[in-house]
A tleap script that builds the chain and sets N, CA, C and O, in Angstrom:
source leaprc.protein.ff14SB
mol = sequence {
  NGLN GLN THR ARG LYS PRO HIE GLN VAL LYS
  GLU ALA LYS ALA ALA THR ARG GLU LYS HIE
  ARG ARG LEU GLN HIE GLY ALA GLU PHE ALA
  ALA ASP SER GLN ASP SER GLY THR ILE ARG
  GLN LYS ILE GLU LYS SER GLN GLU GLU ALA
  ASN ARG LEU ARG GLU GLN GLN GLU GLN LEU
  LEU ALA GLN GLN HIE LEU GLN ASP GLN GLN
  GLN GLN HIE GLN GLN GLN ILE GLN GLU ALA
  ARG TRP GLN SER GLN ARG GLN HIE GLN GLN
  GLN CPRO
}
set mol.1.N position { -28.549 80.746 34.293 }
set mol.1.CA position { -29.894 80.879 33.739 }
set mol.1.C position { -30.673 81.887 34.571 }
set mol.1.O position { -30.639 81.877 35.801 }
set mol.2.N position { -31.351 82.728 33.877 }
set mol.2.CA position { -32.084 83.790 34.550 }
set mol.2.C position { -33.548 83.379 34.697 }
set mol.2.O position { -34.158 82.874 33.755 }
set mol.3.N position { -34.095 83.598 35.872 }
set mol.3.CA position { -35.518 83.285 36.067 }
set mol.3.C position { -36.332 84.541 35.770 }
set mol.3.O position { -35.905 85.666 36.030 }
set mol.4.N position { -37.482 84.314 35.234 }
set mol.4.CA position { -38.351 85.446 34.892 }
set mol.4.C position { -39.256 85.770 36.064 }
set mol.4.O position { -39.641 84.909 36.856 }
set mol.5.N position { -39.571 87.032 36.134 }
set mol.5.CA position { -40.515 87.476 37.153 }
set mol.5.C position { -41.921 87.191 36.630 }
set mol.5.O position { -42.123 87.130 35.417 }
set mol.6.N position { -42.892 87.017 37.522 }
set mol.6.CA position { -44.264 86.671 37.095 }
set mol.6.C position { -44.842 87.610 36.033 }
set mol.6.O position { -45.489 87.145 35.094 }
set mol.7.N position { -44.624 88.901 36.162 }
set mol.7.CA position { -45.198 89.819 35.157 }
set mol.7.C position { -44.513 89.634 33.802 }
set mol.7.O position { -45.147 89.855 32.769 }
set mol.8.N position { -43.245 89.239 33.776 }
set mol.8.CA position { -42.552 88.973 32.515 }
set mol.8.C position { -43.115 87.724 31.843 }
set mol.8.O position { -43.239 87.668 30.620 }
set mol.9.N position { -43.457 86.719 32.661 }
set mol.9.CA position { -44.041 85.486 32.121 }
set mol.9.C position { -45.383 85.804 31.481 }
set mol.9.O position { -45.681 85.335 30.383 }
set mol.10.N position { -46.199 86.610 32.179 }
set mol.10.CA position { -47.507 86.992 31.631 }
set mol.10.C position { -47.339 87.747 30.314 }
set mol.10.O position { -48.060 87.496 29.349 }
set mol.11.N position { -46.392 88.661 30.284 }
set mol.11.CA position { -46.146 89.427 29.059 }
set mol.11.C position { -45.675 88.513 27.929 }
set mol.11.O position { -46.091 88.668 26.781 }
set mol.12.N position { -44.816 87.575 28.261 }
set mol.12.CA position { -44.309 86.641 27.251 }
set mol.12.C position { -45.442 85.775 26.712 }
set mol.12.O position { -45.544 85.540 25.508 }
set mol.13.N position { -46.293 85.304 27.627 }
set mol.13.CA position { -47.433 84.481 27.183 }
set mol.13.C position { -48.372 85.302 26.301 }
set mol.13.O position { -48.856 84.823 25.275 }
set mol.14.N position { -48.621 86.542 26.713 }
set mol.14.CA position { -49.500 87.404 25.921 }
set mol.14.C position { -48.883 87.660 24.542 }
set mol.14.O position { -49.584 87.638 23.530 }
set mol.15.N position { -47.584 87.899 24.511 }
set mol.15.CA position { -46.902 88.141 23.235 }
set mol.15.C position { -46.952 86.894 22.360 }
set mol.15.O position { -47.148 86.982 21.148 }
set mol.16.N position { -46.772 85.730 22.985 }
set mol.16.CA position { -46.829 84.470 22.237 }
set mol.16.C position { -48.232 84.255 21.670 }
set mol.16.O position { -48.396 83.862 20.515 }
set mol.17.N position { -49.243 84.521 22.509 }
set mol.17.CA position { -50.633 84.381 22.023 }
set mol.17.C position { -50.893 85.318 20.847 }
set mol.17.O position { -51.504 84.928 19.853 }
set mol.18.N position { -50.418 86.564 20.974 }
set mol.18.CA position { -50.604 87.546 19.901 }
set mol.18.C position { -49.881 87.092 18.630 }
set mol.18.O position { -50.403 87.219 17.522 }
set mol.19.N position { -48.666 86.561 18.817 }
set mol.19.CA position { -47.898 86.065 17.670 }
set mol.19.C position { -48.660 84.933 16.978 }
set mol.19.O position { -48.764 84.907 15.751 }
set mol.20.N position { -49.192 83.995 17.774 }
set mol.20.CA position { -49.967 82.878 17.203 }
set mol.20.C position { -51.233 83.380 16.513 }
set mol.20.O position { -51.619 82.885 15.454 }
set mol.21.N position { -51.880 84.385 17.143 }
set mol.21.CA position { -53.094 84.940 16.546 }
set mol.21.C position { -52.777 85.580 15.191 }
set mol.21.O position { -53.515 85.399 14.222 }
set mol.22.N position { -51.684 86.322 15.137 }
set mol.22.CA position { -51.288 86.964 13.876 }
set mol.22.C position { -50.920 85.924 12.823 }
set mol.22.O position { -51.274 86.061 11.652 }
set mol.23.N position { -50.207 84.884 13.249 }
set mol.23.CA position { -49.861 83.815 12.307 }
set mol.23.C position { -51.118 83.137 11.776 }
set mol.23.O position { -51.237 82.866 10.582 }
set mol.24.N position { -52.056 82.868 12.688 }
set mol.24.CA position { -53.319 82.239 12.291 }
set mol.24.C position { -54.070 83.142 11.318 }
set mol.24.O position { -54.577 82.694 10.289 }
set mol.25.N position { -54.129 84.429 11.670 }
set mol.25.CA position { -54.816 85.383 10.805 }
set mol.25.C position { -54.121 85.462 9.445 }
set mol.25.O position { -54.776 85.526 8.405 }
set mol.26.N position { -52.791 85.457 9.469 }
set mol.26.CA position { -52.026 85.484 8.223 }
set mol.26.C position { -52.304 84.260 7.379 }
set mol.26.O position { -52.442 84.362 6.160 }
set mol.27.N position { -52.388 83.101 8.017 }
set mol.27.CA position { -52.681 81.861 7.284 }
set mol.27.C position { -54.081 81.927 6.688 }
set mol.27.O position { -54.302 81.510 5.551 }
set mol.28.N position { -55.025 82.454 7.466 }
set mol.28.CA position { -56.394 82.591 6.954 }
set mol.28.C position { -56.423 83.578 5.791 }
set mol.28.O position { -57.103 83.355 4.789 }
set mol.29.N position { -55.671 84.681 5.939 }
set mol.29.CA position { -55.619 85.671 4.868 }
set mol.29.C position { -55.011 85.063 3.605 }
set mol.29.O position { -55.498 85.284 2.497 }
set mol.30.N position { -53.935 84.290 3.794 }
set mol.30.CA position { -53.296 83.641 2.641 }
set mol.30.C position { -54.270 82.682 1.972 }
set mol.30.O position { -54.348 82.623 0.744 }
set mol.31.N position { -55.015 81.928 2.783 }
set mol.31.CA position { -56.000 80.993 2.221 }
set mol.31.C position { -57.091 81.764 1.484 }
set mol.31.O position { -57.522 81.365 0.402 }
set mol.32.N position { -57.537 82.881 2.082 }
set mol.32.CA position { -58.561 83.699 1.428 }
set mol.32.C position { -58.059 84.253 0.106 }
set mol.32.O position { -58.777 84.240 -0.894 }
set mol.33.N position { -56.787 84.753 0.104 }
set mol.33.CA position { -56.307 85.295 -1.148 }
set mol.33.C position { -56.072 84.223 -2.170 }
set mol.33.O position { -56.192 84.474 -3.369 }
set mol.34.N position { -55.737 83.023 -1.721 }
set mol.34.CA position { -55.599 81.916 -2.675 }
set mol.34.C position { -56.976 81.575 -3.247 }
set mol.34.O position { -57.122 81.337 -4.446 }
set mol.35.N position { -57.987 81.556 -2.363 }
set mol.35.CA position { -59.356 81.309 -2.829 }
set mol.35.C position { -59.790 82.384 -3.821 }
set mol.35.O position { -60.392 82.077 -4.850 }
set mol.36.N position { -59.483 83.650 -3.510 }
set mol.36.CA position { -59.908 84.716 -4.421 }
set mol.36.C position { -59.150 84.625 -5.739 }
set mol.36.O position { -59.691 84.969 -6.790 }
set mol.37.N position { -57.898 84.161 -5.692 }
set mol.37.CA position { -57.155 83.942 -6.933 }
set mol.37.C position { -57.793 82.854 -7.764 }
set mol.37.O position { -57.912 82.983 -8.982 }
set mol.38.N position { -58.206 81.780 -7.108 }
set mol.38.CA position { -58.881 80.681 -7.799 }
set mol.38.C position { -60.204 81.162 -8.378 }
set mol.38.O position { -60.555 80.842 -9.513 }
set mol.39.N position { -60.926 81.932 -7.583 }
set mol.39.CA position { -62.213 82.473 -8.046 }
set mol.39.C position { -61.985 83.391 -9.247 }
set mol.39.O position { -62.739 83.350 -10.219 }
set mol.40.N position { -60.935 84.224 -9.174 }
set mol.40.CA position { -60.625 85.133 -10.281 }
set mol.40.C position { -60.327 84.340 -11.555 }
set mol.40.O position { -60.769 84.710 -12.642 }
set mol.41.N position { -59.570 83.242 -11.408 }
set mol.41.CA position { -59.266 82.401 -12.571 }
set mol.41.C position { -60.541 81.801 -13.158 }
set mol.41.O position { -60.711 81.752 -14.377 }
set mol.42.N position { -61.436 81.346 -12.277 }
set mol.42.CA position { -62.699 80.768 -12.756 }
set mol.42.C position { -63.531 81.816 -13.487 }
set mol.42.O position { -64.146 81.527 -14.513 }
set mol.43.N position { -63.545 83.027 -12.955 }
set mol.43.CA position { -64.294 84.110 -13.602 }
set mol.43.C position { -63.709 84.400 -14.978 }
set mol.43.O position { -64.446 84.552 -15.952 }
set mol.44.N position { -62.376 84.477 -15.054 }
set mol.44.CA position { -61.729 84.746 -16.344 }
set mol.44.C position { -62.028 83.642 -17.351 }
set mol.44.O position { -62.304 83.922 -18.517 }
set mol.45.N position { -61.976 82.383 -16.902 }
set mol.45.CA position { -62.284 81.266 -17.802 }
set mol.45.C position { -63.730 81.346 -18.267 }
set mol.45.O position { -64.025 81.108 -19.438 }
set mol.46.N position { -64.634 81.683 -17.345 }
set mol.46.CA position { -66.051 81.798 -17.708 }
set mol.46.C position { -66.263 82.914 -18.721 }
set mol.46.O position { -67.043 82.768 -19.662 }
set mol.47.N position { -65.566 84.026 -18.527 }
set mol.47.CA position { -65.692 85.136 -19.472 }
set mol.47.C position { -65.140 84.752 -20.842 }
set mol.47.O position { -65.721 85.101 -21.870 }
set mol.48.N position { -64.016 84.033 -20.854 }
set mol.48.CA position { -63.456 83.573 -22.128 }
set mol.48.C position { -64.427 82.630 -22.831 }
set mol.48.O position { -64.627 82.720 -24.042 }
set mol.49.N position { -65.026 81.727 -22.062 }
set mol.49.CA position { -65.994 80.782 -22.627 }
set mol.49.C position { -67.211 81.534 -23.166 }
set mol.49.O position { -67.713 81.216 -24.244 }
set mol.50.N position { -67.684 82.533 -22.415 }
set mol.50.CA position { -68.833 83.330 -22.866 }
set mol.50.C position { -68.501 84.068 -24.164 }
set mol.50.O position { -69.327 84.127 -25.075 }
set mol.51.N position { -67.297 84.626 -24.247 }
set mol.51.CA position { -66.884 85.315 -25.479 }
set mol.51.C position { -66.795 84.343 -26.642 }
set mol.51.O position { -67.215 84.660 -27.756 }
set mol.52.N position { -66.248 83.157 -26.387 }
set mol.52.CA position { -66.126 82.145 -27.440 }
set mol.52.C position { -67.513 81.736 -27.933 }
set mol.52.O position { -67.738 81.619 -29.137 }
set mol.53.N position { -68.440 81.520 -27.001 }
set mol.53.CA position { -69.804 81.133 -27.385 }
set mol.53.C position { -70.511 82.256 -28.139 }
set mol.53.O position { -71.259 82.000 -29.082 }
set mol.54.N position { -70.272 83.501 -27.723 }
set mol.54.CA position { -70.882 84.648 -28.406 }
set mol.54.C position { -70.381 84.727 -29.849 }
set mol.54.O position { -71.164 84.938 -30.775 }
set mol.55.N position { -69.064 84.556 -30.028 }
set mol.55.CA position { -68.504 84.578 -31.385 }
set mol.55.C position { -69.065 83.437 -32.225 }
set mol.55.O position { -69.387 83.618 -33.399 }
set mol.56.N position { -69.177 82.267 -31.614 }
set mol.56.CA position { -69.716 81.108 -32.329 }
set mol.56.C position { -71.167 81.373 -32.735 }
set mol.56.O position { -71.576 81.042 -33.848 }
set mol.57.N position { -71.934 81.967 -31.832 }
set mol.57.CA position { -73.331 82.277 -32.131 }
set mol.57.C position { -73.430 83.289 -33.277 }
set mol.57.O position { -74.277 83.156 -34.161 }
set mol.58.N position { -72.556 84.302 -33.253 }
set mol.58.CA position { -72.558 85.295 -34.332 }
set mol.58.C position { -72.229 84.644 -35.670 }
set mol.58.O position { -72.838 84.966 -36.690 }
set mol.59.N position { -71.259 83.724 -35.663 }
set mol.59.CA position { -70.903 83.020 -36.898 }
set mol.59.C position { -72.070 82.173 -37.400 }
set mol.59.O position { -72.355 82.140 -38.598 }
set mol.60.N position { -72.740 81.491 -36.475 }
set mol.60.CA position { -73.878 80.655 -36.870 }
set mol.60.C position { -75.022 81.500 -37.419 }
set mol.60.O position { -75.674 81.115 -38.389 }
set mol.61.N position { -75.263 82.650 -36.797 }
set mol.61.CA position { -76.315 83.537 -37.301 }
set mol.61.C position { -75.965 84.072 -38.689 }
set mol.61.O position { -76.831 84.160 -39.559 }
set mol.62.N position { -74.703 84.425 -38.892 }
set mol.62.CA position { -74.272 84.901 -40.212 }
set mol.62.C position { -74.415 83.787 -41.248 }
set mol.62.O position { -74.848 84.030 -42.375 }
set mol.63.N position { -74.053 82.579 -40.864 }
set mol.63.CA position { -74.175 81.430 -41.768 }
set mol.63.C position { -75.645 81.170 -42.094 }
set mol.63.O position { -75.988 80.903 -43.246 }
set mol.64.N position { -76.512 81.246 -41.088 }
set mol.64.CA position { -77.949 81.042 -41.300 }
set mol.64.C position { -78.501 82.110 -42.239 }
set mol.64.O position { -79.300 81.810 -43.125 }
set mol.65.N position { -78.075 83.354 -42.043 }
set mol.65.CA position { -78.524 84.454 -42.901 }
set mol.65.C position { -78.099 84.211 -44.350 }
set mol.65.O position { -78.877 84.426 -45.280 }
set mol.66.N position { -76.864 83.764 -44.527 }
set mol.66.CA position { -76.360 83.472 -45.868 }
set mol.66.C position { -77.161 82.339 -46.511 }
set mol.66.O position { -77.514 82.413 -47.688 }
set mol.67.N position { -77.445 81.296 -45.739 }
set mol.67.CA position { -78.237 80.179 -46.266 }
set mol.67.C position { -79.645 80.635 -46.638 }
set mol.67.O position { -80.190 80.210 -47.657 }
set mol.68.N position { -80.227 81.493 -45.818 }
set mol.68.CA position { -81.557 82.026 -46.131 }
set mol.68.C position { -81.534 82.813 -47.441 }
set mol.68.O position { -82.436 82.684 -48.270 }
set mol.69.N position { -80.494 83.628 -47.617 }
set mol.69.CA position { -80.368 84.398 -48.859 }
set mol.69.C position { -80.211 83.474 -50.062 }
set mol.69.O position { -80.819 83.702 -51.108 }
set mol.70.N position { -79.394 82.428 -49.913 }
set mol.70.CA position { -79.190 81.483 -51.013 }
set mol.70.C position { -80.489 80.761 -51.349 }
set mol.70.O position { -80.803 80.560 -52.522 }
set mol.71.N position { -81.236 80.374 -50.334 }
set mol.71.CA position { -82.505 79.680 -50.559 }
set mol.71.C position { -83.502 80.606 -51.262 }
set mol.71.O position { -84.218 80.191 -52.174 }
set mol.72.N position { -83.534 81.844 -50.830 }
set mol.72.CA position { -84.423 82.823 -51.452 }
set mol.72.C position { -84.038 83.029 -52.922 }
set mol.72.O position { -84.905 83.122 -53.792 }
set mol.73.N position { -82.761 83.098 -53.181 }
set mol.73.CA position { -82.273 83.261 -54.555 }
set mol.73.C position { -82.660 82.049 -55.408 }
set mol.73.O position { -83.090 82.209 -56.550 }
set mol.74.N position { -82.509 80.841 -54.861 }
set mol.74.CA position { -82.884 79.621 -55.587 }
set mol.74.C position { -84.381 79.616 -55.900 }
set mol.74.O position { -84.791 79.211 -56.987 }
set mol.75.N position { -85.195 80.071 -54.939 }
set mol.75.CA position { -86.639 80.134 -55.170 }
set mol.75.C position { -86.966 81.125 -56.287 }
set mol.75.O position { -87.832 80.864 -57.122 }
set mol.76.N position { -86.275 82.251 -56.296 }
set mol.76.CA position { -86.504 83.245 -57.351 }
set mol.76.C position { -86.130 82.679 -58.719 }
set mol.76.O position { -86.833 82.903 -59.704 }
set mol.77.N position { -85.024 81.949 -58.774 }
set mol.77.CA position { -84.613 81.320 -60.038 }
set mol.77.C position { -85.662 80.305 -60.482 }
set mol.77.O position { -86.021 80.264 -61.659 }
set mol.78.N position { -86.155 79.489 -59.557 }
set mol.78.CA position { -87.159 78.469 -59.876 }
set mol.78.C position { -88.449 79.120 -60.373 }
set mol.78.O position { -89.037 78.670 -61.356 }
set mol.79.N position { -88.889 80.181 -59.692 }
set mol.79.CA position { -90.095 80.885 -60.122 }
set mol.79.C position { -89.914 81.484 -61.518 }
set mol.79.O position { -90.837 81.453 -62.332 }
set mol.80.N position { -88.745 82.021 -61.791 }
set mol.80.CA position { -88.472 82.582 -63.121 }
set mol.80.C position { -88.533 81.484 -64.175 }
set mol.80.O position { -89.039 81.721 -65.272 }
set mol.81.N position { -88.035 80.298 -63.874 }
set mol.81.CA position { -88.100 79.172 -64.819 }
set mol.81.C position { -89.552 78.772 -65.079 }
set mol.81.O position { -89.944 78.550 -66.225 }
set mol.82.N position { -90.349 78.681 -64.007 }
set mol.82.CA position { -91.756 78.296 -64.171 }
set mol.82.C position { -92.494 79.315 -65.041 }
set mol.82.O position { -93.261 78.954 -65.934 }
set mol.83.N position { -92.245 80.594 -64.759 }
set mol.83.CA position { -92.898 81.628 -65.565 }
set mol.83.C position { -92.466 81.530 -67.024 }
set mol.83.O position { -93.285 81.698 -67.928 }
set mol.84.N position { -91.213 81.267 -67.250 }
set mol.84.CA position { -90.698 81.117 -68.617 }
set mol.84.C position { -91.355 79.925 -69.297 }
set mol.84.O position { -91.735 80.014 -70.464 }
set mol.85.N position { -91.494 78.808 -68.583 }
set mol.85.CA position { -92.134 77.610 -69.151 }
set mol.85.C position { -93.598 77.894 -69.475 }
set mol.85.O position { -94.083 77.487 -70.531 }
set mol.86.N position { -94.309 78.584 -68.584 }
set mol.86.CA position { -95.718 78.902 -68.823 }
set mol.86.C position { -95.871 79.792 -70.057 }
set mol.86.O position { -96.778 79.603 -70.868 }
set mol.87.N position { -94.982 80.747 -70.180 }
set mol.87.CA position { -95.064 81.645 -71.340 }
set mol.87.C position { -94.851 80.869 -72.634 }
set mol.87.O position { -95.536 81.114 -73.628 }
set mol.88.N position { -93.904 79.935 -72.626 }
set mol.88.CA position { -93.659 79.129 -73.830 }
set mol.88.C position { -94.851 78.219 -74.129 }
set mol.88.O position { -95.181 77.998 -75.294 }
set mol.89.N position { -95.493 77.694 -73.095 }
set mol.89.CA position { -96.637 76.798 -73.297 }
set mol.89.C position { -97.851 77.570 -73.798 }
set mol.89.O position { -98.658 77.027 -74.553 }
set mol.90.N position { -97.993 78.824 -73.389 }
set mol.90.CA position { -99.164 79.607 -73.782 }
set mol.90.C position { -99.033 80.146 -75.201 }
set mol.90.O position { -100.042 80.475 -75.825 }
set mol.91.N position { -97.832 80.242 -75.714 }
set mol.91.CA position { -97.654 80.761 -77.076 }
set mol.91.C position { -98.119 79.709 -78.084 }
set mol.91.O position { -97.818 78.524 -77.940 }
set mol.92.N position { -98.864 80.157 -79.117 }
set mol.92.CA position { -99.352 79.191 -80.121 }
set mol.92.C position { -98.252 78.692 -81.031 }
set mol.92.O position { -98.507 77.880 -81.920 }
savepdb mol mol.pdb
quit
């Protein structure tokens, strides 16, 4: 078995500390990238939900517009009937 000289021990300890520091940093980086992946997924889901809600809102607005047109048409028909009835009542 070979004994190490004091300066070799110091170098080995420094190298070990550096190795641990890099491993720690790597673990933190991996955790950060996992967090950013999770955040990216949440953003994508939020964007999909926003698009779905926007489409739903557009459909509801189109449906409301159609209902308004139908109601307006029904009112015009009713007014035409009333005018027709008045004309018949006014004729001798």
